[in-house]
N, C-alpha and C positions, 0 to 999 in steps of 0.2 A: 503494500501499501504505499503510494507515495504523498506528498505533506506539499501544499501548493506553495512553493516561493515566489519572493516578489525576483524580476529580473531587471540588471538596471545595464547598460555597456554605454561605454563613452570613450571616443576618440580622441587624439591628439588634436588640439585645437589651441589657438591664441588669440585672446586671452584664453584661458581654458574655463571650463564652463562651471557655471554653479550647480552644487549640489544640494541648491534648497528648492521647496515647493514655491507656484505661483502665490499661491498666500503669503507667505513666509516673503519674499521678496516684495509683495507689496506693503507688507508689513510695517519691512525697512526701508523703502522709500517715505513709508508716512511719518517715521520714525526721523529720518535724514532731512527730509526735506519737507515738512508739512503743508508749508505755505506755497511750494511751486507748484505748477501745474501739470497735472498727470495726465488730463484728456480737455482738447478743447471740441466741442462739436457748433460747425460755425453754421450752420444749416438751422439748428437747434436752437441757436444762442446761449451755450450753455455751457459752463466749464465745470472741471471739480478738481481742487486740490489733492495730493496725495491723501493728507488729513481727511478730508473729504470721502474720496474714493473707498477709503477704507473701511472708515464707519459704514456707506451704505452697502458696501459688502456685508459685513456683519448684522447689520440691518435683514440684508436677502437672506443672509446665512439663518439665522436666531428663528426666520419665517417659513423657510425650507425647514429647519427641523420643526417646530413648531404643528406642521403640514403631514410630516410623517417619512418626509425624506430624509434617507442616511447615507451613510458611506457606502460608495460604490454604485448608488438607483444612477438610475441616469432620467435626466430633464431634457427637454427639445426645447430648443430657443427657435421659432420662427420668424425672422425680422431682419430687414436691411441695416446695414450699421448707424446705430444708433446710441446715446447715451445709456441708454436702458439695457441695453445688450450686455455691453464691458459690466455692467453693475450686478446685472444676473449672473452674468460668467465670473466674475471675480467672487459673489457670494456661495454660486454651487462651489466651486475650485477650494474655498476656504472648509467647507464640512467634509469631501471628498468626493464630492457627486459629479457623474460623468456628465459632461455638456455633449448633448448632440445637435450638433448645428445644421439647420435647415435650410436649403438654400430659399429665399426670397420668390423665385420665380418660380418655384414650384407650385402645382393645383391641389386643388381636393384631392382626388385617386391619389396622386404621385405620394404626398404628405401625411395620409393615412397608411399607406404601406411603409413612409417611414416610419411613424409612430409605431406601427407592430411591428416591424422589425427589428426596429432599434427597442425594445421591452421600456421606451420611455415612460414615468412613472408622472410624470405633469409637463404640460405645454405651457411655456410662457410665448405669446405673441403679439405682433404689433399690430394695430388695428387694420393697416391696409397699406398695401405696396401697390403704388404703379395705378389706382385704381382697383384693385383688388381687394374685397373685404375678405381678411383670414376670420375675422370672427364668424360670417357669416356659413364660410367653407367650415369652420368646426363645428359651429352648432348646428350645420346639415345630418342629418342620420345616414342620409344614402348616397 
């Protein structure tokens, strides 16, 4: 009987790769550069500092845990590049959830297939993309 083991392989690189998680990297950036911009979304007219992004990631992580999402669970994000996408991604990473990135150009049947095959337990979606309503697509039964 074999036991599951984590695998990690790293080739030579200059500079060397960091052996830390995405969540730890954000936490360290928030500690070192709390007021510096972490992300700027021009089309949304929004920006978040590293400290703000770190706090928002914690807030999402807490909400995911409260919703029953656990380490190793899959959550899907169906959205174009938006501030919220990044916040949800960091929140999920913080608790060890696996993010399933869903192409915003996909339509209802394609997304249904992705969600079923990925085993996603939760979906985060934008309201719409290029005139196509994600809300309606997710709400339809057939």
